[in-house]
C-alpha positions in Angstrom: 138.2 49.7 83.7 135.3 48.2 85.7 136.7 44.8 86.3 139.3 43.0 88.5 142.4 41.4 87.1 142.7 37.7 87.7 145.4 37.4 90.4 146.4 34.7 92.9 146.5 35.2 96.7 149.9 33.5 97.1 151.8 35.9 94.8 154.1 38.5 96.3 153.6 42.2 95.7 156.3 42.2 93.0 154.6 39.3 91.2 151.2 41.0 91.3 152.8 44.1 89.8 154.5 42.1 87.0 151.3 40.3 86.1 149.2 43.5 86.3 151.7 45.1 84.0 151.3 42.3 81.5 147.5 42.7 81.6 147.9 46.5 81.1 150.1 45.9 78.0 147.4 43.6 76.6 144.7 46.3 77.2 146.8 49.0 75.6 147.4 46.7 72.6 143.7 46.7 71.9 143.1 50.3 72.8 146.0 52.1 71.1 148.7 49.6 70.1 152.0 48.8 71.7 155.5 48.0 70.5 156.4 44.4 69.9 159.3 44.6 72.4 157.0 45.8 75.2 154.7 42.8 74.7 157.6 40.4 74.7 159.2 41.9 77.8 155.9 41.9 79.8 155.2 38.3 78.7 158.7 37.2 79.8 158.0 38.7 83.3 154.6 37.1 83.3 156.1 33.7 82.5 158.5 34.0 85.5 155.5 34.0 87.7 153.3 31.7 85.7 155.5 29.1 84.1 152.8 26.5 83.8 151.0 26.5 80.4 147.8 25.3 82.0 147.8 28.1 84.6 148.6 30.6 81.8 145.6 29.4 79.8 143.4 29.7 82.9 144.6 33.3 83.6 144.2 34.3 80.0 140.6 32.9 80.0 139.8 34.7 83.2 141.3 37.9 81.9 139.2 37.6 78.7 136.0 36.9 80.6 136.7 40.0 82.8 137.9 42.4 80.2 136.9 41.1 76.8 140.6 41.2 75.6 142.3 38.1 74.4 145.9 37.8 75.5 147.1 34.9 73.3 146.7 36.7 69.9 148.7 39.7 71.1 151.5 37.5 72.4 151.5 35.4 69.2 151.6 38.4 67.0 154.5 39.9 68.9 156.4 36.6 68.7 155.8 36.3 64.9 156.6 39.9 64.1 160.0 41.4 63.2 161.7 44.5 64.4 159.8 46.9 66.7 156.5 46.6 65.0 153.3 48.1 66.6 151.1 45.3 67.8 147.4 46.1 67.7 144.5 43.9 68.8 141.3 43.8 66.8 
């Protein structure tokens, strides 16, 4: 990883850890695949810190520009899947 995660300076350490964990799940979805429940749990924690849809879109866009990974398709696939399906980005 040769890029920085998009974070905000006013977040607490716990908030930074939660958002970083979400980004890590997205990366792993593209690189090796992750369980649906893992995506949903990481996204729930992310939304506690970033409840605004506009801020979420901004962070998703910044993350994609930095990493090349799109967050929304992974979250969408996890929401629309049943059971404990493996979610894999393409």
